[in-house]
N, C-alpha and C positions, 0 to 999 in steps of 0.2 A: 540414356543416362550413362555418363562416363565417370571414371575415377576422378578425372580432372574437375568435372562439375561438382562431384560430391566434396572433393577437397575444397574447392572455392566456397561452397556453401557452409561447410562445417569446421574449417581449419582453426577458427577462433575458439572452438569449444571441444574439439576432438583432436588428439594427437595422431598423426598419420605416420606410419612407417612402411617402407617397402624393403623387403629382405630378399636379396638375390640368393637363391639356394643352390642351384646348379643348372647347367645347360640342359634344356629339355630335348633338343635334337642335335647333339654334336655330330660332326662329320665322322668321328671315330667311334660312334656308338649307334643309337637309334636315329639314324639320319633320314630326313625326309627330302633330300635334295635332288631326287631324280626329276626329270623334266615334268611329268604330269603332276606329281605330288607337290613339287615346288610351285608350279603355277597355281594349283588349288589353294595352297597355304597363303600365297601372296594375294590371291583374290579375296580371301576371307580376312586376312589380317594386315594387308598392305605390306609396307616395308618394316613393320614393327616386329615381325617374327624372324629371329635369327636362325639361319641354317648354314652358316659359313664358319663356325668355330669348332675346334676340337674341344673335348671336355678338359677344362683346366686341370693341370696336375699339381699346382701349388697355389697358395693364397694370392700371390701377386698376379698370376694369370687370371684367377677368378675375379679379382678386383677390376682388372682391365675389362673383361667381358661384362661385368656388372655395370661399369661406367657406360659402356656402349649401349647396354640395355636401357639404362636410365635415360640416356639421351634419346634413343629411338622411341621409347614408350611415351615420353613427354607427359608423365603424370603430374609433374610439379612437386613431387614428393621425394625427399632425399632417400637414396638407396643405401641400405646397410648390406653387409655380405656375411653369409653363413660361413663358419669355419670349415675346413676341409673334412672334418669328421661328420659333417652334415647334422649337427645336433639340433638345429632349429627345424630343418626339414623332417627329421625323424620324429621330433616331439609334436609337430603339427600336421604330419602326413600331408605335406604341402606340394609335393611334386606332381605335375609340372607347374601348376599355379593355383593359388587359392586365396580367398578373401576371408579375413577374420575380424571380429570386433571383440576386443578384450575389455571387460568392465574395470571400473576403478579398483575393485577388490582383487583383480588379477584373474578372474574366471572368464572362460570363453562364453560370450553372450551370443555370438553368431559364428557359425562355421559354414562357409559357403561350400558348394560342391567343387569337385575337381575341374579345373579348366583344361582345355579352353572352352569346352562345350557348356560347362556349368559355371563359368566365370560370369556372374550376374551382378554388376554394380548396383542395379536397381534394388535387388534384395538386400544388399548391404545398407543402402540408404534407408530402406524400411526398418531395418534392425536398429540403425542409429536413431531414427525418429522415435521408435518405441522405447529404446533405452533412455533417451533424454527425457521423455515424458515420465518415465518411472522415477527419475531423479528429482523431478519437481513436485 
């Protein structure tokens, strides 16, 4: 089950947002670009994992990297960009990646585990199904 499949199934009844928070593995930070690690990451995530960017130092750079991320991931969901103060990342403990379902009342209905290892779209789908059943 992929985010794309969930989006295709539910986009008429659920609003989807993708928020780029910050670079998970910047070259000038926690970089995974050595030969073995890079090969392992590419094997697991294909070309969707970025390891070729520095951590953006201004919002314009962050927007550029976010746009590249949106294109590479091919979720089909528009990507928004967290401000440089990382307010969204801090509020949702989202780094490096995380899935959330927010209810109509603004409360967190589902908070997925931290990615990439606990990035489980199938769990999000189950949470959406349960929430939609509660609404009817």
